[in-house]
C-alpha positions in Angstrom: 145.5 125.0 190.2 144.0 126.9 187.2 146.0 127.3 184.0 145.1 129.4 181.0 145.8 127.7 177.7 145.9 130.0 174.6 145.8 127.8 171.6 143.8 127.9 168.3 144.3 124.2 167.4 141.2 122.7 168.8 142.4 119.1 168.7 145.6 119.9 170.5 143.8 122.1 173.1 141.3 119.3 173.9 144.2 116.8 174.2 146.2 119.1 176.5 143.1 119.9 178.6 142.4 116.3 179.2 146.1 115.3 179.9 146.6 118.2 182.3 143.3 117.6 184.1 144.5 114.0 184.7 147.5 115.5 186.4 145.4 117.7 188.7 145.3 121.0 186.8 142.2 122.9 185.7 142.4 124.4 182.2 140.6 127.5 180.8 141.0 127.4 177.0 141.1 130.6 174.9 141.3 130.3 171.1 142.8 133.8 170.6 144.1 137.0 172.2 140.8 138.7 172.7 139.2 135.6 174.4 142.4 135.2 176.6 142.0 138.8 177.8 138.4 138.0 178.9 139.6 135.0 180.8 142.4 136.9 182.5 140.0 139.6 183.7 137.5 137.0 185.1 139.8 134.5 186.8 143.2 134.1 188.5 145.6 131.7 186.7 148.7 130.2 188.2 150.4 130.2 184.7 149.7 130.8 181.0 150.5 128.4 178.1 150.8 130.5 175.0 150.8 129.6 171.4 152.5 132.1 169.1 150.5 131.8 165.9 147.0 133.0 166.9 144.2 133.9 164.6 143.8 137.5 166.0 147.4 138.4 166.5 150.9 137.3 167.4 151.4 135.6 170.8 154.7 137.5 171.4 153.0 140.8 171.0 150.5 139.7 173.6 153.4 138.6 175.9 155.1 142.0 175.5 151.9 143.8 176.4 151.5 141.7 179.5 155.0 142.4 180.7 154.8 146.1 179.8 151.7 146.3 181.9 153.4 144.7 184.9 151.8 141.3 184.6 154.2 138.8 186.2 152.3 135.6 186.0 154.4 132.7 184.5 154.1 132.3 180.7 155.2 129.1 179.0 155.4 129.5 175.2 154.2 126.4 173.1 155.4 126.7 169.5 156.4 124.7 166.5 159.1 127.3 165.8 162.2 125.3 166.9 165.0 127.7 165.9 167.3 129.2 168.5 166.4 132.7 167.4 162.7 132.1 168.0 163.4 130.7 171.5 165.8 133.5 172.4 163.3 136.2 171.2 160.5 134.7 173.3 162.6 134.5 176.4 163.8 138.1 175.9 160.2 139.2 175.5 159.3 137.8 178.9 158.6 134.1 178.5 159.5 131.9 181.5 160.0 128.8 179.3 159.8 127.8 175.7 158.5 124.3 174.7 158.8 123.1 171.1 155.8 121.2 169.6 155.3 118.2 169.6 156.0 117.5 173.3 155.1 114.9 175.9 152.3 116.0 178.4 154.5 114.7 181.3 157.3 117.0 180.3 154.9 119.9 180.0 153.4 119.2 183.4 156.9 119.0 184.9 158.0 122.2 183.3 154.9 124.0 184.5 155.7 122.9 188.1 159.3 123.9 187.7 158.4 127.4 186.5 156.0 127.8 189.4 158.7 126.7 191.9 161.1 129.2 190.5 158.5 131.9 190.9 158.5 131.3 194.7 156.6 128.2 194.1 153.2 129.7 193.4 153.9 128.8 196.8 155.8 125.6 196.8 155.1 121.8 196.6 153.8 121.2 200.1 151.1 123.5 201.7 150.3 123.2 205.3 148.0 124.6 208.0 147.8 123.2 211.5 147.9 119.3 211.1 146.9 119.5 207.5 149.3 119.0 204.7 148.7 119.1 200.9 151.1 117.8 198.4 150.7 119.9 195.2 152.3 117.4 192.8 150.5 114.2 194.0 147.3 116.0 195.1 147.4 114.1 198.3 145.9 115.6 201.5 147.2 114.3 204.8 146.2 114.8 208.5 149.3 113.7 210.3 150.0 110.2 208.8 146.5 109.6 207.6 145.3 110.4 204.0 142.1 112.5 203.8 140.1 111.7 200.7 138.3 114.7 199.2 136.3 115.3 196.0 138.0 117.1 193.1 136.3 120.4 193.9 136.9 120.1 197.6 140.6 119.5 196.8 140.7 122.6 194.5 139.0 124.7 197.2 141.4 123.5 199.9 144.4 124.2 197.7 143.2 127.8 197.0 142.6 128.4 200.7 145.9 126.9 201.7 147.8 129.0 199.3 146.4 132.1 201.0 146.1 130.7 204.5 145.7 133.5 207.0 144.3 135.8 204.3 140.8 136.3 203.1 140.0 134.8 199.7 137.2 136.8 198.0 134.2 134.7 197.1 134.5 135.8 193.4 138.0 134.3 193.3 136.6 131.0 194.7 133.9 131.0 192.1 136.4 131.6 189.3 138.8 128.9 190.5 136.1 126.2 191.1 133.8 126.8 188.1 135.9 128.8 185.7 135.1 132.1 184.1 131.4 132.1 183.2 131.1 128.5 184.4 127.8 126.9 185.4 127.7 126.7 189.2 124.4 124.9 189.2 123.0 127.1 191.9 123.7 130.5 193.4 124.8 129.0 196.7 127.2 126.4 195.1 130.3 128.0 196.7 128.7 128.0 200.2 127.8 124.3 199.7 131.4 123.3 198.9 132.8 125.5 201.8 130.3 123.8 204.2 131.3 120.3 203.0 135.0 121.1 203.3 134.7 122.7 206.7 132.8 119.6 207.9 135.5 117.3 206.5 138.3 119.2 208.1 136.5 119.4 211.5 135.7 115.6 211.5 139.3 114.7 210.6 140.7 116.8 213.5 142.9 118.9 211.2 143.1 121.8 213.6 142.4 124.0 210.5 139.3 126.2 210.4 137.5 127.9 207.6 136.0 131.3 208.6 133.3 133.0 206.6 134.0 136.8 206.3 130.5 138.0 205.6 130.2 139.9 202.4 133.8 139.3 201.4 134.9 135.7 201.3 136.7 132.9 203.2 139.7 132.5 205.4 141.6 129.4 206.4 143.5 129.5 209.7 144.9 127.5 212.5 142.1 127.1 215.0 144.5 126.9 218.0 
């Protein structure tokens, strides 16, 4: 699950990126509004963590522009402004949650998941297809009663495909989710390599789930029955 963190405090951003990565989230870090806009155009994010005091503008102004433009992705405000007025204003402007600094990473993680569940779950806590089940919170993949061990990127790819099971996921979206906006893929066929590996693992484990390649478009996960 990819999250956009908009925070100009480098030390805090690095600490949050590490803490949330340990909890199974992938973080894109923008230091200001302009950089955040570039990330938003290049990749899909399940949620946004937004600081208010940014070097190139006010976070609430950015939030209002997002909502006015019809952007409904969850936004959690992270701010040292602890007053009731500040919290109420942010919520009125479209924030889904307001977290006062300093905070515990476990609480932040829990509140991200809670917001996603309220949004229809960014599809919920358990994702399934055929005999395959993926627990979003524990990052555990099961085939029936057996645990299927996957690499981090294989797990990220599986989650993305499961969230859109039965629908084609464009290759560009897969690239953004696995490697980040402008990330180094290592080779031009890196996505194909990971799809091939995951497809083989699912087949060998007898999941009953199949990954189809839609030539020139992307990939589709479906029940092979």
